[in-house]
C-alpha positions in Angstrom: 10.1 -36.6 -46.8 12.7 -34.3 -48.4 12.0 -30.9 -49.8 12.9 -32.2 -53.3 10.2 -34.9 -53.0 7.7 -32.4 -51.7 8.3 -30.1 -54.6 8.0 -33.0 -57.1 4.7 -34.1 -55.5 3.4 -30.5 -55.5 4.2 -30.1 -59.2 2.2 -33.3 -59.9 -0.7 -32.1 -57.8 -0.7 -28.7 -59.5 -1.5 -30.6 -62.8 -3.6 -33.5 -61.5 -6.0 -31.7 -59.1 -7.2 -29.0 -61.6 -7.4 -31.6 -64.4 -9.6 -34.0 -62.3 -11.8 -31.1 -61.0 -12.3 -29.9 -64.6 -13.3 -33.4 -65.7 -16.0 -33.6 -63.0 -17.0 -30.0 -63.8 -17.3 -30.8 -67.5 -19.4 -33.8 -66.8 -21.7 -31.7 -64.7 -22.0 -29.0 -67.3 -22.9 -31.7 -69.9 -25.7 -32.9 -67.8 -26.9 -29.3 -67.3 -26.8 -28.6 -71.0 -28.8 -31.8 -71.8 -31.3 -31.1 -69.1 -31.8 -27.4 -69.7 -31.4 -27.3 -73.5 -32.9 -30.5 -74.7 -35.8 -30.4 -72.2 -36.8 -26.8 -73.2 -39.1 -27.8 -76.1 -36.7 -27.0 -78.9 -35.4 -29.1 -81.7 -31.6 -28.7 -81.5 -30.0 -30.9 -84.2 -30.5 -33.8 -86.5 -29.9 -36.5 -83.8 -33.5 -36.5 -82.4 -35.0 -36.3 -85.9 -33.1 -39.3 -87.2 -33.9 -41.2 -84.1 -37.6 -40.6 -84.7 -37.2 -41.7 -88.3 -35.7 -45.0 -87.2 -38.6 -45.6 -84.9 -41.0 -45.0 -87.8 -39.0 -47.3 -90.1 -39.2 -50.0 -87.4 -42.9 -49.6 -87.2 -43.2 -49.9 -90.9 -41.1 -53.0 -91.0 -43.2 -54.6 -88.4 -46.4 -53.8 -90.3 -45.0 -55.2 -93.6 -44.4 -58.6 -91.8 -48.1 -58.7 -91.0 -50.6 -60.6 -93.3 -52.7 -57.5 -93.9 -52.4 -53.8 -93.0 -54.2 -53.0 -89.7 -54.7 -49.3 -89.7 -55.8 -49.1 -86.1 -52.6 -50.9 -84.9 -50.5 -48.7 -87.1 -52.1 -45.6 -85.7 -51.7 -46.8 -82.1 -48.0 -47.6 -82.7 -47.3 -44.2 -84.2 -49.2 -42.4 -81.4 -47.1 -44.3 -78.8 -43.9 -43.2 -80.4 -45.2 -39.6 -80.7 -45.3 -39.3 -76.9 -41.5 -39.8 -76.7 -40.6 -37.1 -79.2 -43.3 -34.5 -78.9 -41.3 -32.5 -76.3 -38.5 -32.2 -78.8 -40.9 -30.6 -81.4 -40.8 -33.7 -83.5 -44.2 -34.8 -84.8 -45.7 -37.8 -86.5 -48.5 -37.9 -89.1 -50.4 -40.8 -90.8 -52.4 -40.4 -94.1 -54.5 -43.0 -95.9 -57.5 -43.1 -98.3 -57.3 -39.3 -98.8 -57.7 -38.5 -95.2 -55.4 -37.8 -92.2 -55.5 -40.6 -89.7 -53.0 -38.7 -87.5 -53.0 -35.1 -88.7 -49.8 -33.1 -88.7 -49.5 -29.5 -87.2 -50.6 -27.2 -90.0 -52.3 -29.9 -92.1 -53.7 -27.3 -94.5 -50.2 -26.5 -95.6 -49.9 -27.1 -99.4 -46.6 -28.9 -98.7 -48.6 -31.9 -97.4 -50.7 -32.0 -100.5 -47.5 -32.7 -102.4 -46.0 -35.2 -99.8 -49.1 -37.5 -99.9 -48.6 -38.0 -103.6 -45.1 -39.4 -103.2 -44.4 -43.1 -103.5 -41.7 -44.9 -101.7 -39.6 -43.4 -98.9 -38.2 -39.9 -99.0 -36.5 -37.3 -96.8 -37.2 -33.7 -97.8 -36.0 -30.5 -96.2 -37.3 -26.9 -96.7 -35.4 -24.1 -94.8 -35.8 -25.2 -91.2 -38.4 -27.9 -91.9 -37.5 -31.5 -92.5 -40.0 -34.3 -93.4 -39.5 -38.0 -93.7 -42.1 -39.8 -95.7 -42.4 -43.6 -95.3 -44.8 -45.6 -97.4 -46.5 -48.5 -95.6 -48.8 -50.2 -98.0 -51.3 -47.6 -99.2 -50.6 -45.4 -96.2 -48.1 -42.5 -95.8 -46.4 -42.2 -92.4 -44.4 -39.0 -91.8 -41.9 -37.6 -89.3 -41.9 -33.7 -89.2 -39.6 -31.2 -87.6 -40.3 -27.6 -88.1 -37.2 -26.3 -86.3 -34.5 -28.5 -87.9 -31.0 -27.3 -88.6 -27.8 -29.3 -89.0 -25.7 -26.6 -87.1 -27.6 -25.3 -84.1 -26.3 -21.8 -83.5 -28.0 -21.5 -80.2 -26.5 -24.7 -79.0 -23.0 -23.6 -80.2 -23.4 -20.3 -78.4 -24.4 -22.1 -75.2 -21.5 -24.5 -75.4 -19.0 -21.7 -76.2 -20.2 -19.7 -73.1 -19.9 -22.8 -71.0 -16.5 -23.6 -72.5 -15.1 -20.1 -71.8 -16.4 -20.3 -68.2 -14.8 -23.8 -67.9 -11.5 -22.4 -69.1 -11.6 -19.5 -66.6 -12.6 -21.9 -63.8 -9.7 -24.2 -64.7 -7.3 -21.2 -64.6 -8.6 -20.2 -61.2 -8.2 -23.8 -60.0 -4.6 -24.0 -61.3 -3.8 -20.6 -59.6 -5.5 -21.7 -56.3 -3.8 -25.0 -56.3 -0.5 -23.4 -57.1 -1.0 -20.8 -54.3 -1.8 -23.4 -51.6 0.9 -25.8 -52.6 3.5 -23.1 -53.0 2.6 -21.7 -49.6 3.0 -25.2 -48.1 6.5 -25.6 -49.7 7.5 -22.1 -48.6 6.4 -22.9 -45.1 8.5 -26.1 -45.1 11.5 -24.1 -46.3 11.1 -20.9 -44.2 10.8 -22.7 -40.9 14.3 -24.3 -41.2 15.7 -21.0 -42.5 14.3 -19.2 -39.5 16.0 -21.8 -37.2 19.3 -21.3 -39.1 19.0 -17.6 -39.0 18.4 -17.6 -35.2 21.4 -19.9 -34.8 23.6 -17.5 -36.9 22.5 -14.6 -34.7 23.5 -16.6 -31.6 27.0 -17.2 -33.0 27.2 -13.5 -33.9 26.5 -12.7 -30.3 29.4 -15.0 -29.3 27.0 -17.6 -27.9 29.2 -20.4 -29.3 27.7 -23.0 -27.0 24.3 -22.7 -28.8 23.2 -25.8 -30.8 20.4 -26.2 -33.3 17.6 -28.8 -32.6 16.3 -30.0 -35.9 14.6 -33.4 -36.3 13.1 -33.5 -39.8 14.7 -35.9 -42.2 15.2 -33.6 -45.2 17.9 -31.5 -46.9 18.2 -29.1 -44.0 19.2 -31.9 -41.5 22.8 -32.1 -42.8 23.0 -28.3 -42.9 21.9 -28.1 -39.3 24.4 -30.9 -38.4 27.2 -28.9 -40.2 26.1 -25.8 -38.3 26.4 -27.6 -35.0 29.7 -29.0 -35.9 30.9 -25.5 -36.9 29.6 -24.1 -33.5 31.4 -26.9 -31.7 34.7 -26.0 -33.4 34.2 -22.4 -32.7 33.5 -23.2 -29.1 36.7 -25.2 -29.0 38.6 -22.4 -30.7 37.2 -19.9 -28.2 38.2 -22.1 -25.3 41.7 -22.5 -26.7 41.9 -18.8 -27.2 40.9 -18.2 -23.6 43.4 -20.7 -22.5 46.0 -19.1 -24.7 45.2 -15.6 -23.3 45.5 -17.0 -19.8 48.8 -18.7 -20.6 50.0 -15.5 -22.2 49.2 -13.5 -19.0 50.9 -16.1 -16.9 53.8 -16.1 -19.2 54.2 -12.3 -19.0 53.7 -12.4 -15.2 56.2 -15.3 -14.9 58.8 -13.6 -17.1 58.4 -10.4 -15.1 58.8 -12.2 -11.8 61.7 -14.5 -12.8 63.7 -11.7 -14.5 63.0 -9.1 -11.8 64.4 -11.2 -8.9 67.9 -11.8 -10.3 68.0 -8.3 -11.8 67.2 -6.8 -8.4 69.9 -8.9 -6.8 72.5 -7.9 -9.4 71.5 -4.2 -9.0 71.8 -4.4 -5.2 75.2 -6.0 -5.3 76.5 -3.6 -7.9 75.4 -0.7 -5.8 77.1 -2.3 -2.8 80.3 -2.5 -4.8 79.9 1.1 -6.1 79.3 2.5 -2.6 82.1 0.6 -1.0 79.8 -1.6 1.2 82.1 -4.5 0.3 85.1 -3.1 2.0 87.3 -6.2 2.0 88.7 -8.3 -0.8 86.7 -11.3 0.5 83.4 -9.4 0.5 84.0 -8.0 -3.0 84.7 -11.6 -4.2 81.5 -12.8 -2.6 79.6 -9.9 -4.3 81.1 -10.7 -7.7 80.3 -14.4 -7.3 76.7 -13.6 -6.5 76.4 -11.3 -9.5 77.9 -14.0 -11.7 75.4 -16.6 -10.4 72.5 -14.3 -10.9 73.7 -13.5 -14.4 73.9 -17.2 -15.1 70.3 -17.5 -13.8 69.2 -14.8 -16.2 70.9 -16.5 -19.1 69.3 -19.8 -18.2 65.8 -18.2 -18.1 66.4 -16.4 -21.5 67.7 -19.6 -23.1 64.6 -21.4 -21.9 62.3 -18.7 -23.2 64.1 -18.7 -26.6 63.8 -22.5 -26.9 60.1 -22.4 -25.8 59.2 -19.7 -28.4 61.0 -21.5 -31.1 59.2 -24.8 -30.3 55.9 -23.0 -30.0 56.1 -21.7 -33.6 57.6 -24.9 -35.0 60.8 -22.9 -35.9 63.3 -25.2 -34.1 65.0 -27.7 -36.4 65.0 -31.4 -35.3 68.0 -33.6 -36.0 66.0 -36.9 -36.0 67.9 -40.2 -35.7 66.7 -43.8 -35.1 68.2 -45.0 -31.9 67.6 -47.6 -29.2 65.8 -45.9 -26.4 66.9 -48.6 -23.9 70.6 -47.8 -24.6 70.1 -44.1 -24.7 68.4 -44.0 -21.3 71.1 -46.3 -19.9 73.9 -44.0 -21.2 72.2 -41.0 -19.8 71.7 -42.5 -16.3 75.4 -43.5 -16.3 76.4 -40.0 -17.2 74.1 -38.0 -14.9 73.6 -40.3 -11.8 76.8 -39.2 -10.1 75.9 -35.5 -10.4 72.4 -36.0 -9.0 73.7 -38.3 -6.2 75.7 -35.3 -4.9 72.4 -33.3 -4.9 70.7 -36.0 -2.9 68.8 -37.7 -5.7 69.4 -41.3 -6.6 68.6 -42.3 -10.2 67.6 -45.9 -10.7 67.1 -47.7 -14.0 64.9 -50.7 -14.6 66.4 -52.0 -17.9 64.6 -54.2 -20.5 66.4 -56.7 -22.6 64.3 -55.8 -25.7 65.5 -53.2 -28.2 63.2 -50.1 -28.3 63.9 -48.2 -31.6 62.6 -44.7 -31.8 63.1 -41.8 -34.2 64.0 -38.8 -32.1 66.5 -35.9 -31.7 68.8 -37.3 -28.9 70.1 -33.9 -27.8 66.6 -32.4 -27.3 65.4 -35.6 -25.7 68.3 -35.4 -23.2 66.9 -32.0 -22.3 63.5 -33.6 -21.6 65.0 -36.1 -19.2 67.2 -33.5 -17.5 64.3 -31.2 -16.9 62.4 -34.0 -15.2 65.4 -34.9 -13.1 65.9 -31.3 -12.2 62.3 -31.0 -10.9 62.7 -34.1 -8.8 66.0 -32.9 -7.3 64.6 -29.4 -6.7 61.3 -30.3 -5.1 62.3 -33.3 -3.0 61.3 -33.0 0.6 63.7 -35.5 2.2 67.4 -35.1 2.4 67.8 -38.0 0.0 65.3 -38.7 -2.7 64.9 -41.3 -5.3 63.7 -41.5 -9.0 63.1 -44.6 -11.0 63.2 -44.8 -14.8 61.4 -47.6 -16.6 61.2 -48.3 -20.3 58.8 -50.6 -22.1 56.2 -51.0 -24.9 52.5 -50.1 -24.9 50.4 -50.5 -28.1 53.3 -50.0 -30.5 54.5 -47.0 -28.5 57.7 -46.8 -26.5 56.9 -45.8 -23.0 59.4 -44.1 -20.7 58.2 -43.6 -17.1 60.0 -41.5 -14.5 58.6 -41.9 -10.9 60.0 -40.0 -7.9 59.2 -40.3 -4.2 58.8 -36.6 -3.7 55.8 -34.7 -2.3 53.7 -35.1 -5.5 51.0 -32.6 -6.5 47.2 -32.3 -6.0 45.3 -34.4 -8.5 43.3 -31.4 -9.8 46.5 -29.6 -11.0 48.0 -32.5 -13.0 46.9 -31.1 -16.4 48.4 -27.7 -15.5 51.9 -28.9 -14.8 52.8 -28.4 -18.4 51.5 -24.8 -18.6 54.1 -22.1 -19.0 55.4 -20.7 -15.6 52.9 -22.8 -13.7 53.9 -23.6 -10.1 51.9 -25.7 -7.7 52.2 -23.4 -4.7 54.0 -20.3 -3.4 56.7 -22.3 -1.8 58.0 -23.2 -5.3 58.2 -19.6 -6.5 61.8 -19.6 -5.3 62.6 -22.8 -7.1 62.8 -23.1 -10.9 61.1 -21.0 -13.4 58.1 -23.1 -14.5 59.4 -23.6 -18.1 61.0 -27.0 -17.8 57.9 -29.3 -18.2 56.3 -27.0 -20.8 59.4 -27.1 -22.9 59.7 -30.9 -22.4 56.1 -31.5 -23.6 56.6 -29.4 -26.7 59.8 -31.3 -27.6 58.0 -34.7 -27.2 55.0 -33.5 -29.2 57.3 -32.3 -32.0 58.8 -35.8 -32.2 55.3 -37.3 -32.6 54.8 -38.4 -29.0 52.9 -37.4 -25.9 53.7 -36.6 -22.3 51.5 -36.7 -19.2 51.7 -36.6 -15.5 50.2 -39.2 -13.1 50.1 -39.6 -9.3 52.2 -42.4 -7.9 51.8 -44.2 -4.6 54.2 -41.6 -3.3 55.4 -38.8 -5.4 54.8 -37.9 -9.1 55.2 -40.0 -12.3 55.9 -38.5 -15.7 55.0 -40.8 -18.7 56.5 -40.2 -22.1 55.1 -42.1 -25.2 57.0 -42.1 -28.5 56.2 -44.0 -31.8 58.0 -47.2 -32.3 60.4 -47.0 -35.3 61.6 -49.8 -37.6 64.3 -51.9 -35.8 66.1 -52.4 -39.2 67.0 -48.7 -39.1 69.2 -49.2 -36.0 
């Protein structure tokens, strides 16, 4: 049940519970009033008097229907009725032949001398006394109430006191109901808030792996789910930041190493020339050639760093064109295979007859292929190595696979091959600068594709996936 539904039900209960309790309480009070007040020997209003009068009229009507007036039966009937009303201070009297058959209280009162002279039926009231005279043949039957009043002040005061008490009791019931229901709602709200507050403190303490466990199906469930999603994103960002910091340290260390080595060589050879170590023309030429090569290495490293930084901040413009990947790879193999054969690497192409349109920057993509070929040529173990290039289609993606027969890499480092300045082992520290595959991956990603490394039966396989373009654009 949601918090909204609980609040709605609580509002209904705040009204219904006090109302129902007050109804039962009012019924109980009514019974108390009837029992305590009516049973106390007091006449309290006209209701009892008129009820007694109706009984007397009924007796009179029954007597009229008889053939002759039987005074004994009339007396017995009135005395039977008297027993029902005497506790309410309502009395009956019967007069016939100038004597009282049933005398009233205070029969010597001059009032009765007047009443017995009346003919017919009459109701007379004097202050707090009311008398009903009913003529039955020659007899006079009377109903007398000495404490009669149409508005009973004592009864009204009693009811007012009870009414005020009832109002206060109702107020207390409303407040009590409101208190307990409000406390229940607050408990249902405060418990999830406590959980959320604890979760926020965990995030503040950098415990981004913390997750909330909340099972109730209410308004707080999506909030807790959103919190867990936020925590998961923060954890991902934290992991990425740690990886970025690690890459940054490796980048600085790699730059320092790769720049220090050629600079040290240049410095040493310049000092040799300065001090006359190279005493012959041939030695001086050798020194200058070495300095030139090391300067070329420095330029190559700096150019790679510049390209990597531009790609990293998406500040390198792409000159995208729709071309046939099959034809582009074929042209590149024809152009580069001779150069790599001289370096002991044979480049083989498995061509497909199907056109493979892609939207890429051909110049940058050439750098990608060259970087992979350079790695295969640099790290081959045998005197003569081999690399095979295959093109094809996989799920509307153009796939380019480059598989060599070199030493390969351990499986656990496959994902690190594309990190900046990463080298598999110390033996490679003297070969390459660890930027080639990192730059290649960023180029492929910028063109909407992906790049990954896989272990081959022998050697390493680099897979490149690029989105298939519209063949009509060729």
